[in-house]
C-alpha positions in Angstrom: 0.0 0.0 0.0 2.8 2.4 1.0 4.7 1.5 -2.2 1.6 2.3 -4.3 1.1 5.7 -2.6 4.8 6.4 -3.2 4.5 5.5 -6.9 1.3 7.6 -7.2 3.1 10.6 -5.7 6.1 10.2 -8.0 3.7 9.9 -11.0 1.9 13.1 -10.1 5.2 14.9 -9.6 6.5 13.8 -12.9 3.3 14.9 -14.6 3.5 18.3 -13.0 7.1 18.6 -14.1 6.1 17.5 -17.5 3.4 20.3 -17.7 5.4 23.0 -16.0 8.8 22.3 -17.6 7.9 23.9 -21.0 6.1 26.7 -19.2 9.0 27.5 -17.0 11.3 27.2 -20.0 9.2 29.7 -22.0 9.1 32.1 -19.0 12.9 31.8 -18.7 13.4 32.5 -22.4 11.1 35.5 -22.3 12.7 36.9 -19.2 16.2 36.4 -20.6 15.1 38.1 -23.8 13.5 41.0 -21.9 16.5 41.4 -19.6 18.8 41.7 -22.7 16.3 44.3 -24.1 16.1 46.7 -21.1 14.3 49.4 -23.0 11.5 47.0 -23.9 11.4 45.6 -20.3 11.3 49.1 -18.8 8.4 50.0 -21.1 6.5 46.9 -20.1 7.1 47.4 -16.3 6.2 51.1 -16.7 2.8 50.3 -18.2 2.1 47.6 -15.5 3.0 50.0 -12.7 1.0 52.9 -14.2 -2.1 50.7 -14.1 -1.4 49.3 -10.6 -0.7 52.8 -9.1 -3.9 54.2 -10.6 -5.9 51.1 -9.4 -4.6 51.5 -5.9 -5.4 55.3 -5.8 -8.8 55.5 -7.5 -11.0 53.4 -5.2 -12.8 56.6 -4.1 -12.3 58.8 -7.2 -15.1 59.5 -9.6 -12.8 58.6 -12.5 -11.8 54.9 -12.5 -8.5 53.5 -13.8 -10.1 52.4 -17.1 -11.8 55.8 -17.3 -8.4 57.5 -16.8 -6.8 55.4 -19.5 -9.5 55.9 -22.0 -10.6 59.5 -21.3 -7.2 60.9 -20.3 -5.0 58.8 -22.5 -2.3 61.4 -23.1 -2.0 61.9 -19.3 -1.8 58.1 -18.8 0.9 57.8 -21.4 2.8 60.7 -19.7 2.5 58.7 -16.4 4.0 55.7 -18.2 6.8 58.0 -19.4 7.6 59.1 -15.9 7.9 55.5 -14.7 9.9 54.6 -17.8 12.3 57.4 -17.1 12.7 56.3 -13.5 13.6 52.8 -14.6 16.1 54.1 -17.1 18.6 54.3 -14.3 19.2 50.5 -14.8 21.1 51.4 -18.0 24.0 52.9 -16.2 24.4 50.8 -13.1 26.2 47.5 -12.7 23.7 46.0 -10.3 20.8 46.1 -12.7 18.6 43.5 -10.9 19.0 45.3 -7.6 18.1 48.6 -9.3 15.0 47.1 -10.7 14.0 45.8 -7.3 14.7 49.1 -5.5 12.7 51.2 -8.0 9.8 48.8 -8.0 9.7 48.7 -4.2 9.7 52.5 -4.1 6.8 52.9 -6.6 5.0 49.9 -5.0 5.4 51.6 -1.7 3.9 54.8 -3.1 0.9 52.8 -4.4 0.4 50.9 -1.1 0.6 53.9 1.2 -1.6 55.9 -1.2 -4.2 53.2 -1.0 -4.1 53.1 2.8 -4.2 56.9 3.2 -7.1 57.3 0.9 -8.9 54.6 2.8 -8.3 56.2 6.2 -7.8 60.0 5.5 -9.5 60.6 2.1 -6.4 62.5 1.1 -3.7 61.1 -1.3 -0.2 60.3 -0.3 2.4 63.0 -1.1 6.1 63.4 -0.6 5.2 65.9 2.2 3.7 63.1 4.2 7.1 61.5 4.4 8.4 64.6 6.1 5.5 64.5 8.5 6.3 61.0 9.6 7.9 62.1 12.9 4.6 63.9 13.8 2.4 61.0 12.8 4.1 58.2 14.7 2.9 59.3 18.2 -0.7 59.1 17.0 -0.6 56.2 14.6 -2.6 54.1 17.0 -5.6 56.4 16.3 -5.6 55.2 12.7 -4.5 51.5 12.8 -4.8 48.7 15.3 -1.7 47.4 17.1 -1.6 44.1 15.0 -1.7 46.2 11.8 1.1 48.5 13.1 3.2 45.4 14.1 2.5 43.9 10.6 3.6 47.1 8.9 6.7 47.4 11.0 7.6 43.8 10.4 7.1 44.2 6.7 9.4 47.2 6.6 12.1 45.4 8.6 11.9 42.3 6.4 12.0 44.5 3.3 15.0 46.4 4.6 16.8 43.1 5.3 16.0 41.8 1.8 17.2 45.0 0.2 20.5 44.9 2.1 20.9 41.2 1.2 20.1 42.0 -2.5 22.7 44.7 -2.6 25.3 42.4 -1.1 24.6 39.2 -3.1 22.7 39.9 -6.3 25.0 39.6 -9.4 26.5 42.5 -11.2 26.4 43.1 -15.0 29.1 41.0 -16.6 29.0 42.7 -20.0 29.7 46.2 -18.7 32.3 46.9 -21.4 33.3 50.4 -22.4 31.4 50.3 -25.7 28.3 49.0 -24.0 28.6 51.5 -21.2 28.9 54.4 -23.7 25.9 53.1 -25.6 23.8 52.9 -22.4 24.9 56.3 -21.2 23.9 57.8 -24.6 20.5 56.0 -24.4 19.9 57.3 -20.9 20.9 60.8 -21.9 18.5 60.7 -24.9 15.6 59.4 -22.7 16.4 62.1 -20.1 16.4 64.9 -22.7 13.2 63.6 -24.2 11.5 63.4 -20.8 12.6 66.9 -19.8 11.6 68.3 -23.1 8.2 66.7 -23.0 7.7 67.9 -19.4 8.6 71.4 -20.3 6.3 71.4 -23.3 3.4 70.0 -21.2 3.9 72.8 -18.6 4.1 75.5 -21.3 0.8 74.3 -22.9 -1.0 73.9 -19.6 -1.3 70.1 -20.1 0.1 69.7 -16.6 0.7 72.3 -13.8 2.9 72.6 -10.8 0.4 74.9 -9.1 -1.9 72.3 -7.4 -4.6 73.8 -5.3 -6.7 70.7 -4.7 -4.4 67.6 -4.3 -7.3 65.1 -4.4 -8.6 66.5 -7.7 -5.0 66.7 -9.0 -4.5 63.0 -8.4 -7.7 62.2 -10.2 -6.8 64.4 -13.2 -3.1 63.9 -13.4 -2.5 60.4 -11.9 -0.3 59.2 -9.1 3.2 59.2 -10.7 3.0 62.8 -11.7 1.4 64.2 -8.6 3.7 62.3 -6.2 6.7 63.5 -8.2 5.7 67.1 -8.4 5.1 67.2 -4.6 8.6 66.0 -4.1 10.2 68.5 -6.5 8.0 71.6 -6.3 8.2 73.4 -3.0 8.3 77.1 -2.1 7.1 80.1 -4.1 8.2 80.7 -7.7 10.1 83.9 -8.2 7.6 86.4 -9.7 8.7 87.6 -13.1 8.5 91.3 -12.0 10.1 90.8 -8.5 12.6 93.6 -7.7 13.4 96.0 -5.0 11.5 98.7 -6.9 8.4 96.5 -7.2 8.3 95.7 -3.5 8.8 99.3 -2.5 6.0 100.3 -4.8 3.6 97.7 -3.2 4.6 98.7 0.3 4.3 102.4 -0.5 0.9 102.0 -2.1 -0.3 99.9 0.9 1.0 102.3 3.6 -0.6 105.3 1.8 -3.9 103.6 1.4 -3.9 102.4 5.0 -3.3 106.0 6.3 -6.0 107.4 4.1 -8.5 104.7 5.2 -7.7 105.1 8.9 -8.3 108.9 8.7 -11.6 108.4 7.0 -12.7 105.6 9.2 -15.1 106.2 12.1 -13.9 103.0 13.8 -12.5 103.7 17.3 -9.3 101.8 18.1 -10.0 98.9 20.6 -7.7 96.2 22.1 -9.9 93.4 23.3 -8.7 89.9 23.9 -8.8 88.1 20.6 -9.4 84.3 20.6 -9.4 82.1 17.6 -10.8 78.6 18.0 -10.1 76.2 15.1 -12.5 73.3 15.4 -11.1 70.0 14.0 -13.1 68.7 11.0 -16.1 70.8 12.0 -18.8 71.7 9.6 -22.6 71.8 9.5 -23.8 68.3 8.5 -27.4 69.5 8.3 -26.3 71.1 5.0 -25.6 67.7 3.4 -28.5 66.9 1.1 -30.6 64.0 2.1 -29.5 63.7 5.7 -32.0 63.7 8.5 -31.1 64.1 12.2 -33.3 63.4 15.2 -32.1 66.7 16.7 -29.8 69.6 15.8 -26.2 68.4 16.1 -24.8 71.9 16.5 -27.5 74.1 18.2 -25.1 76.5 19.9 -23.1 77.1 16.7 -26.3 77.8 14.8 -27.6 80.2 17.4 -24.3 82.1 17.5 -24.3 82.3 13.7 -27.8 83.8 13.7 -26.9 86.4 16.3 -23.3 87.4 15.4 -21.2 88.0 12.2 -21.0 84.7 10.4 -20.7 83.0 7.0 -18.3 80.6 5.3 -14.5 80.7 5.4 -12.7 79.3 2.4 -10.1 76.8 3.7 -7.1 75.6 1.7 -7.8 71.9 2.2 -10.4 69.2 2.4 -10.4 66.1 4.6 -7.0 66.9 6.2 -4.5 69.7 6.4 -5.2 71.4 9.7 -1.8 73.0 9.8 -2.3 74.7 6.5 -5.6 76.4 7.5 -3.9 77.8 10.7 -0.9 78.8 8.6 -3.1 80.9 6.4 -4.8 82.6 9.3 -1.7 83.2 11.4 0.5 84.5 8.5 -2.2 86.0 6.3 -0.5 84.3 3.3 -2.2 82.4 0.5 -1.1 78.7 0.6 -2.0 78.3 -3.1 1.1 80.3 -4.0 3.4 77.6 -2.4 4.4 74.3 -3.8 2.1 71.4 -4.6 0.6 70.0 -1.4 3.2 71.8 0.6 3.1 72.3 4.4 5.2 75.4 5.2 5.5 74.2 8.8 7.7 71.4 7.4 9.6 73.5 4.9 10.3 77.2 5.1 9.1 77.8 8.7 11.5 75.2 10.1 14.3 77.8 10.1 12.7 81.1 9.2 10.8 83.7 11.2 8.2 85.9 9.6 5.5 88.6 10.2 2.3 87.1 11.7 -0.9 88.2 13.3 0.9 87.6 16.6 3.8 89.9 15.8 1.4 92.5 14.6 -0.7 92.4 17.8 2.4 92.5 20.0 2.9 96.1 18.8 -0.3 96.9 20.7 0.9 95.2 23.9 -0.7 91.8 23.4 0.7 88.5 24.6 0.5 85.6 22.1 -0.6 82.1 23.2 -1.3 78.8 21.4 -3.4 76.0 22.8 -3.8 72.5 21.3 -5.2 69.4 23.0 -2.9 67.2 21.0 0.9 66.5 20.8 3.2 69.5 20.8 5.3 67.9 18.1 2.4 67.3 15.7 3.3 69.1 12.4 6.4 70.3 14.3 4.4 73.0 16.0 6.7 72.8 19.0 9.4 74.2 16.7 7.5 76.4 14.3 5.4 78.4 16.8 8.4 80.1 18.2 9.2 81.3 14.7 5.7 82.7 14.4 6.0 84.8 17.6 4.1 82.8 20.2 5.0 83.4 23.9 3.4 80.2 25.2 2.1 76.9 23.8 -0.1 74.7 25.9 -0.4 71.2 24.6 -1.9 67.9 25.7 1.3 67.1 27.5 0.6 70.0 29.8 -3.1 69.0 30.4 -4.7 66.6 32.7 -7.1 65.1 30.1 -9.7 62.7 31.5 -12.0 62.2 28.6 -11.1 60.7 25.2 -13.1 59.9 22.1 -13.7 56.3 21.1 -10.9 56.4 18.6 -8.4 58.0 20.9 -8.5 61.8 20.5 -8.8 64.2 23.4 -12.3 65.7 23.9 -12.5 69.4 23.5 -14.3 70.2 26.8 -10.9 70.7 28.4 -10.1 73.7 26.2 -12.5 76.0 28.1 -10.4 75.8 31.3 -7.2 76.0 29.3 -8.3 79.3 27.7 -9.3 80.6 31.1 -5.9 79.7 32.5 -4.2 81.6 29.7 -6.3 84.7 30.3 -5.6 84.5 34.0 -1.8 84.2 33.4 -1.4 87.8 32.1 -2.6 91.3 33.0 -2.5 92.6 29.5 -4.5 91.8 26.4 -4.2 88.3 25.0 -4.2 86.8 21.5 -5.1 83.1 21.9 -5.1 80.6 19.0 -6.8 77.4 20.0 -6.7 74.2 17.9 -9.2 71.5 18.8 -8.9 67.8 18.0 -12.0 66.0 19.0 -13.6 65.8 15.5 -10.5 64.1 14.1 -10.9 61.0 11.9 -10.6 58.2 11.1 -14.4 57.6 11.7 -15.3 54.0 12.6 -17.5 52.0 10.2 -19.1 50.0 12.9 -21.2 51.1 15.9 -19.0 52.2 18.7 -21.3 54.6 20.7 -24.0 53.1 22.8 -27.3 55.1 22.7 -26.0 58.0 20.6 -27.6 61.4 21.3 -27.6 62.2 17.6 -29.0 59.7 15.1 -28.7 60.0 11.4 -31.0 58.8 8.6 -30.9 59.1 4.8 -27.8 57.0 4.2 -28.2 53.5 2.7 -24.6 52.4 3.2 -24.4 51.1 6.7 -20.7 51.7 7.1 -21.0 55.3 6.0 -24.1 55.8 8.2 -22.0 54.6 11.2 -19.3 57.1 10.3 -21.9 59.9 10.2 -23.4 58.9 13.5 -20.0 58.8 15.2 -19.0 62.1 13.7 -22.3 63.8 14.5 -22.1 62.8 18.1 -18.5 64.1 18.4 -19.4 67.5 16.9 -22.5 67.6 19.2 -20.1 67.5 22.1 -17.8 70.0 20.4 -20.8 72.3 20.1 -21.4 71.9 23.8 -17.9 73.2 24.3 -18.7 76.1 22.0 -21.6 77.0 24.2 -19.6 76.6 27.4 -16.7 78.7 26.2 -19.0 81.6 25.2 -20.8 81.4 28.5 -17.4 81.4 30.4 -16.3 84.5 28.4 -19.6 86.3 29.0 -19.2 85.7 32.8 -15.6 86.8 32.7 -16.6 90.2 31.4 -13.3 91.2 29.7 -13.6 92.8 26.3 -13.2 89.9 24.0 -13.7 88.8 20.4 -14.1 85.1 19.8 -13.8 83.6 16.3 -14.8 79.9 15.8 -14.7 77.9 12.6 -13.9 74.5 11.1 -10.4 73.9 9.7 -11.7 71.7 6.9 -14.6 69.3 6.1 -14.3 65.8 7.6 -13.2 62.8 5.5 -16.7 61.6 4.8 -16.7 61.4 1.0 -18.5 64.8 0.7 -18.5 66.3 -2.7 -19.6 69.8 -3.9 -22.9 68.4 -5.3 -23.7 66.9 -1.9 -23.8 70.3 -0.1 -26.6 72.8 -0.2 -24.0 75.6 -0.6 -22.0 73.7 -3.2 -18.4 73.9 -2.0 -16.6 71.4 0.1 -13.8 73.9 0.8 -16.1 76.2 2.8 -16.7 75.8 6.5 -18.9 77.8 8.8 -17.7 80.5 11.1 -19.0 83.1 13.6 -17.5 86.0 15.3 -18.8 86.5 18.9 -18.0 89.7 20.8 -19.1 91.6 23.9 -17.9 95.0 22.6 -20.9 95.8 20.3 -19.6 95.0 16.9 -22.2 95.3 14.1 -23.3 92.0 12.6 -21.6 91.6 9.2 -22.2 88.3 7.3 -20.3 87.1 4.4 -17.8 84.6 3.0 -14.1 85.2 3.4 -10.7 83.6 2.6 -9.0 82.2 5.7 -5.9 84.3 5.0 -8.0 87.5 5.2 -10.0 86.7 8.3 -7.6 88.2 10.9 -7.1 91.4 8.9 -10.9 91.8 8.6 -11.3 91.5 12.4 -8.5 93.8 13.2 -9.9 96.4 10.7 -13.2 96.3 12.6 -11.5 97.3 15.8 -9.2 99.9 14.3 -5.9 98.0 14.3 -3.6 98.4 11.3 -0.3 96.9 12.3 1.9 94.9 9.9 2.4 95.2 6.1 0.4 92.1 5.3 -2.5 93.2 7.5 -2.6 96.6 5.9 -2.3 95.0 2.5 -5.4 92.8 3.0 -7.3 95.7 4.6 -6.7 98.0 1.6 -5.7 96.0 -1.5 -8.1 93.0 -1.6 -10.1 94.6 -4.5 -7.0 95.6 -6.5 -6.6 94.1 -9.9 -3.0 93.3 -9.0 -3.8 91.8 -5.7 -2.7 88.2 -6.4 0.5 89.2 -8.2 1.4 91.7 -5.4 0.6 89.1 -2.7 2.9 86.6 -4.5 5.7 89.3 -4.5 5.3 90.0 -0.8 5.2 86.3 0.2 8.3 85.6 -2.0 10.1 88.6 -0.6 9.5 87.4 3.0 10.5 83.8 2.6 12.7 83.5 -0.5 13.7 87.0 -1.6 15.8 89.8 -0.2 13.4 91.2 2.5 13.1 94.4 0.5 9.9 95.2 2.4 12.0 95.3 5.7 15.0 97.1 4.3 16.7 93.8 3.5 16.8 92.6 7.1 14.3 90.3 8.7 13.2 92.1 11.8 11.5 89.1 13.5 13.3 86.9 16.0 12.1 83.5 17.3 10.6 83.7 20.8 11.8 81.8 23.8 8.5 79.9 23.8 7.2 78.4 27.1 5.1 75.3 27.2 2.0 75.7 29.4 1.2 78.6 31.6 1.2 76.8 35.0 4.5 76.0 36.8 5.4 72.6 37.9 6.3 72.3 41.6 6.9 69.8 44.4 5.5 70.8 47.8 6.0 67.7 49.9 7.5 64.2 49.7 6.6 61.2 51.8 7.6 57.5 51.7 5.6 54.3 51.9 6.7 50.7 52.1 6.6 50.5 48.3 7.7 53.9 47.0 8.2 57.6 47.3 5.3 60.0 46.7 5.7 63.6 45.6 2.9 66.0 46.2 2.8 69.1 44.1 1.0 71.1 41.4 0.2 70.7 37.7 1.4 67.2 37.1 0.2 65.3 34.0 0.6 61.9 32.5 3.7 63.2 30.7 5.4 64.1 34.0 8.8 62.5 34.7 11.1 62.8 37.6 14.7 63.5 36.5 17.3 62.5 39.1 20.9 63.7 38.6 20.1 64.3 35.0 18.6 60.9 34.4 14.9 60.3 33.6 13.5 57.7 35.9 10.2 55.7 35.8 7.4 57.8 37.2 3.8 56.8 38.0 1.2 59.5 37.5 -1.7 59.4 40.0 -3.3 62.8 39.5 -2.3 66.4 38.9 -1.1 66.7 42.5 0.5 63.3 43.0 3.3 61.3 41.4 5.3 58.2 42.5 8.8 56.9 42.0 10.7 53.9 43.2 12.9 54.1 46.3 15.7 52.5 44.3 15.9 55.4 41.9 16.8 58.2 44.3 19.0 58.5 47.4 19.6 61.1 50.1 21.3 64.2 48.7 20.4 63.6 45.1 19.2 66.6 43.1 16.0 66.1 41.1 13.5 68.0 39.1 10.1 67.3 37.6 9.8 67.6 33.9 7.0 67.3 31.3 8.6 65.3 28.4 6.8 64.8 25.1 7.1 61.6 23.0 9.2 63.5 20.5 11.1 63.4 23.0 11.5 67.0 24.1 11.4 68.5 27.6 8.6 71.0 27.4 8.4 72.2 31.0 10.6 72.0 34.0 10.2 72.5 37.8 12.9 74.1 40.0 15.7 71.8 41.0 15.4 70.2 44.4 17.6 68.2 46.8 16.1 64.9 48.1 16.3 64.3 51.8 15.6 60.9 53.3 13.5 62.6 56.0 10.9 63.4 53.4 11.8 67.1 53.0 13.3 68.6 49.9 15.3 71.7 49.4 14.6 74.1 46.5 17.9 75.0 44.9 16.7 78.2 43.2 
């Protein structure tokens, strides 16, 4: 019996070999032929990858891959040319197989990450996202489960090991003779010249563009290869053709003259109230989505305040994501459209450059400038950038004792009312406060995660999308309660105040223009509450002009960009002049400031409440420190070394007896995951008796 089974297995194996042998032989012959014809192989791979990249990136686009190929054939062929050009590097390297693998892994990675990001964030993958990786890592668990994160990490590690092994052990080209090398170099040069010439021609005719205002639409129109490439190569502001010292002086002179004339004619009395901006994460009015029905108003406070105070829509620079770019426009009063494709200035020019901002303008009137964000300090590198924008303090989640979190891991916004109150209490002069909320952040779960939701949504057939809307609507209902509580708190406080509240962008809920009653997914609602008697003025406004509009209404005209927006917004040369000013500030000669940047980075402080230790006592198991303003990011640092610290509450932390001894100096720090020490207590000397000596 065993012998029969063995014979049967051998017979099956032989049959399989008999069938597969010619197939394998044919494949081997074809591969050998293609390998010896690299241009043909490159063209074939380029076509395959062009299709794969579009298929990965078009699952939520109106235009399918087949539609892109048939309706935008020229653009598809240009995408193939981009890929073909990238593979042409194999012509001039010895390790051709390794080069094929590396290039394929890179393009394959772009396609995979693009697929994952569109699925979770509704925004395509760009080169800028790679620069944001440091900011994303601390909150990646809000987007993916731990098993998924482990799988991705393992995949990256395995891929890295394989690449290193490939570099070390894959064979080199044996026929790399001088004649062949020269032939390949010439071929590569011809391809490069043809590609650059084609690209230049396409740009000159408007077939493609480097000025991408809507990255999602751009990926749909131009395809993944071009859009990812242009976001890597095109950053900053192009030098205006008429940029010169004379041109800048002319713009500034015209602006200053118009501002003085307008101020003289104006009947607006100069006032200096507290000015508070609150940027609500992914907040918009879902009742304006056609076909949706709610069991009750999800944002009653916001609606009430819009009816009673100045309100309208603010035109944001992004959709579905891009919080930092909305705040960039408001803080700097610059038009993001003039920068590179999908650029985040926080990650490029503002890393090492200061500039004029709303904060620096208001400081001329005696204001202090504060930022508040109930998320990580390092997200979008705000912990570095905000000093360059002129902020005095920055209160982040590391400095907050947050007790309530959303079902997908974001801080709830209720905590911001007390944070704003603390900032107002921290100074005697007027305050400018820019608050960035986070509760409405995606990704929104497709299954039911809220028991007995307050807000129910009908009118959506797709169950997964309906669950997203239910989750989102209940989050913004709570955000709206925060809106009401904050206004009430400011009313009770009684200080002269202007409060501006708006959404930074629409949420990633597959909303298109035709789904909205007002027809534009780049518009979010805003209102301007005040207790100083401002007249109600409704209207739509660009985010980069919002601050100048408010300052104009209270008679403040500080800063060249503020004056420019207040006096030149109706000028026929407005956009060209604004481009000149923005270029001059960041990339030009600073002609508008007599060729010297007058702005210096601030010595920014994190939080407005000091850390302190008041008492120490020991138990059998550990050492307890009693003090003020501790958070879950608090760490005891003994003799310069961070030790394990258990957070109990904002007044109590615990360390091990083994980590400190009599006479050691220590301090209590708030340390972010970046890691960066954000806040530090005075230095103390530990005494075994339980007392501590302040060394300052």
